[in-house]
N, C-alpha and C positions, 0 to 999 in steps of 0.2 A: 504494500500500500504506500501511497505517496505521502510524505511528511508535511505537505503544505509549504508555507513560506518561513521556515526556521532561519536562524542566523547562519552565516556562512560557515563552512567547515573550519576555516582558520580561526574565526572568532570563537566558535564552540570549543575548539581544541585549547585555545588560550584560557578560556573560562574553566574548563575541566582541569587544566594543569595548574591553576592558581593555588596558593597555599590554603589548606583547610578544606579543599574540595576534592573528593574522590581519592583515588590511589596516588602513588608517586607520580611525578611529572611525566616520565616516559610512558608508564602504563595508562595514565589518563589520556594523554594525547593519542596513544594507540587505540584506545577504546573509542574515542570520538571519531577518529578516521575510519575505524571498522564500522561504526554505526552508519556513517554517511555512505560508505561503500555498499552496505546491505540495503540502505534506503534506495540508492540509485539502481541497484540490481532488481529490487522489487518493482520500481517504477518502470524499468525497461523490459521487465519480463524475463530477465536472464536467470532469475531464481537463485540468487546468492544464498549460500548455506551458512546459517548462523552456527550450526553445530561444528563447523570446520574451524572456527576461531579458537585461539589459545584459551585455555581454561580461565586464566585471570581476567582476560578481556571480556569473555562471555559472562563471567560472574559480575563484573562491574556493570555491564549493560543490563543484566537481569536485575541487579539490586536497584538500578535507577528506572526500572520498569520500561526500558526502551526496547527490549526483546522478550519473547516468550520462548525459552529454550525447548520446552516440551513440544511445541508445535512449529517452531522455526519462524514465528511471526515477528515482524518489525513494526513498532508502534510509533506514532507521531509524538513529538515532545509535548504537545498539548494534552494528549491522552495520558502520557506518562505523568504529567503534573497532576491531572485530576485523580489518577490512581494513587499517587503518593499522598495526596491530601486526604483521600478517603481512608487509606491505610493508617495515616497518623491520627485521624479523628477516631477511628475504631480503637486504635491503641490507647488513646487518651481515655476513652470510655472504660476500657478494661482496667486501666490504672486507677481511675476513680473508684470503680467497683471494688478493686482489690484494697485500695486505701481505706474505703469505708468499712470493709470487713476487718481489716487490721485494727482500725480504731475501735471497733466494737469489741474485738477480742481483747485489746488492751484494757478497755473499761471493765470487762468481766474479770480479767486477771487481777487488776488493781483492787476491785471490790473484795477479792479474796483476802487481800492483805489486812483489811479492816476486821476480819472475822477470825478468831482463833478458837477452833473447836476444842472441847474438853480433851485433856490428855496431851495437847500440844504444848510446846515450850512457850512460856509467856503467861502473864496474869490475865484472868478473865475479868477482874474488877480492879479499877484504879480509883483510889480515894484522893480527894483534894480539899485542902483547907485554905486555898488561895484562889480567888476568881481569876486573877491575872495568869497564874500557872495553868488553870483550866482552859482559859481562852487560847493560850498558846498551843495546848494539846488539841483543842478543837480545830485550830488552824491546820495542824498536821493532818487531822482526819479529812478536812475539806480538800487538802491537796490531792487526796486519793480520788476525788470525784465521786459524785453520787447520782442516783437515779430518782430517789424519792426522799423527801424531808417532811417529817411530821413534827409539829410543835404544839405543846399545851401550855398556856400561860394564865395563871390565876393572879398574876401581878407582873408588872414590867419594871425593869431597872430604871434609873434616872434618865432624863432626856439626853444627857451627854453620852452615856453608854449606848443608848438606843441609836444615836446618830453614828457612833463608831461602828456598831454592828450592821447598820443598814447597808453600808458599802459592800461588805462581804456577802450579805444576803442577796443583794441585787446582782452581784457577780455570779452567785450560784444560780439564780433564776435565769440569767443570760445564757447559761449552759444547758438550758432545757430541762432543769430538774423540776419534777413535779413537787409542788410545795403546798401543804395544807396547814393552816394555823387556826387553833382554837383559843379563844380568849373569853374572859368573863367581862361583864359590863364594867365592873370596877377597874379592871386592867385597861380596858379600852378608853376609860376616862382619865387615865393617868397622864402626867405631864410628858409631852412628846409622843404619846402613843398614837394620836390621830394622824399626824404627818407620817409617822412610820408605817402605820397600817395602810394609809392611802397610797404611799409609794410602793409598798409590797403588792397591793392589788393591781395598781397600774402596770407593774412588771409581770403580772401573770399569776400571782399567788391566789389561792382560794382561802377566804377567811370566814369563819363562822363564830357566833357568839352563843355561849352556853351560860345558863343562869348560875351554875356553880361548877367548879372543876376541882378534882381531888389532888392533882399533882402538877408539878412544874417540870417538864422534860422535853428533850429532843430525841427523835428516833431517825436514824439514818439507814435507809435501805432495808428496814425491818431486821437488822442484824446488830446494830450498835445503839445503845441508849445512853444519853447524858442526862443524869437525874439529880435534881436538887433534893438533898436528904432532909434538910430542916423544914419545919412547918412554914416558916417565912424564908423563901429562897434568897432574900436580900441580906439577911443576917440571922444567925451566923453563917459564915461562908463554909458550908459543908456540902460537897458534891461528889458524885461518882460517875465513872464511865464503865458501863457493863457491856461486854462483848460475848453474847451468847444468843443464838437465834431463838431458842426455846424461851428464855427469860424475856427477851425483847418482844417475842410474840405476845406475851401477856400484856405488856404495855400497849402494843398495837391494838389488842382487843378492847382495852379500856378506852383508847382514843376513838376507835370506830363507834363504840357504843355512845360516847358523848357527842361525836360528830353527827350521828343519825338523829339525835334529839335537839341539836343546836339550830339556830336561825342564821341565814346568810347575813353577813355584815355588808348591807347594801348602802346606797347613797343616802337614803333617808336615815338609816341607823348611824351612818358616818356623821351626818350633821347633828343628830341628837347627842351622840357621845362627845363630839367635838364641842358642842355648845356647853355641855355640862362641865367641861374642863376650863371654861373661861367665865369670869365674873361679868355682870352687866356693864360695869365700868370698862373692862377690857374690850367687850364687844362694841361699846360705843366708840372707843379709840379706833378699833379696826374699821368701823363703818366710816369714820371721818378720814382715816388714812386712804381708804378706797376712793374717796372723792377728791383726793389731792390736797386736803387742807394742810396748812402749815402748822408747825409746832405751837406758835403763839396763839393761833386761832383755836386749836384743840384744847390747850391749857385753859384759855379763857372760858370756853364753853363748859368744860368740866369743873371749873372753879378750883384748879390746882396750880401749884407753882411749876415753873419750868423744870426744876430739879425732880419733882414728883413725876412729871410727865416722862422725863428721860428714863427714870426707873421703870415706869410702866412699859415704855417702848422696848427696853432691854429685856424685860420679862416676856413680853409677847414674842419678840424675835427668837428667844430661847425656846419657848413652847412650840412655835411654828417651824423652827428650823430654818428661818429666813435670814438672809444676809443684808437685806435692805428694806427700806420703808415700802417700796413698790412690791417687793417679793412678799412681804408680810400681808399687804392688802390682797394680792392675787391669791395667796395661799388661803386666806380667810374666805374669799369668795368660792374657791374650789371646795372647801369643807362645808359650805352652806351657812357660815356664820353671819353672812350679811343679808340673808334672805329668810325671814321667819315663816314664809308661806309654806304650804304643803308640797311635798315632793315624793314621787314614787320611787321605790327601791329599784 
């Protein structure tokens, strides 16, 4: 078959013989010259035989899809390009599939590292009397990656601790970890809880509210439990990490029972719990911030000094996790603090 209007044999030989392209200079040039000889023979009907070429030349032409050694066919460069592109596309798809399988296998093997069956070397229970040490240990567990995260909260730590933990929790959710969080109404009304829960929900977490919860714990992949041992998980600092599928399964059953009877933490509930965390004076300040009122105007309307207003603004920023006046007003609107009307969940 005729190859159409390709580059001249001299130009093609120089391109094939350039550094980084094909075989060594002499072999590349020989392969190009052999290709054009085969092409001319096909066009003239003399029937040039590709099988008669030297093995290295024939191999070079076959690798570049310019000849079919099995049938003695000579292909145009345009067809060779399309064939090479199709082969590369198919190869990339195979590599992507293989990479996905390897990543999945890595996740499964890493998950095994977090579980130590009875009888294996290593402790099944670790006790902690320092929350800081516990957090470092949890960071090590997080590095292994997770598929599922279950959490039960009958109280939340202070707003600063919640802000620090939010970054790690959002990174976990960004890795497609299934996250379910159970909280009590009292915990949801705590300082900093509303912004934390709203951010978690926006990132894909599923949150429900139960009237009462018996425990404070995290469960990772139904194999590892981080448990607060004290009645009040905030003080004293007594915690444990349990690694045993059967023991963790008991905590999972407790969680599922409470989950089934809990109510979704929807938009209306978010507004209700958020409003409960702010005094009427604080909500008035937020409403005026949202309108763009200046500090002196807000202080005059509230009948307070500039110093008292600054203290109120700092408290509100801390509760809302906001870094500016504008961000505080926007966050208050998002939580429904500026709109007392009805809203569906």
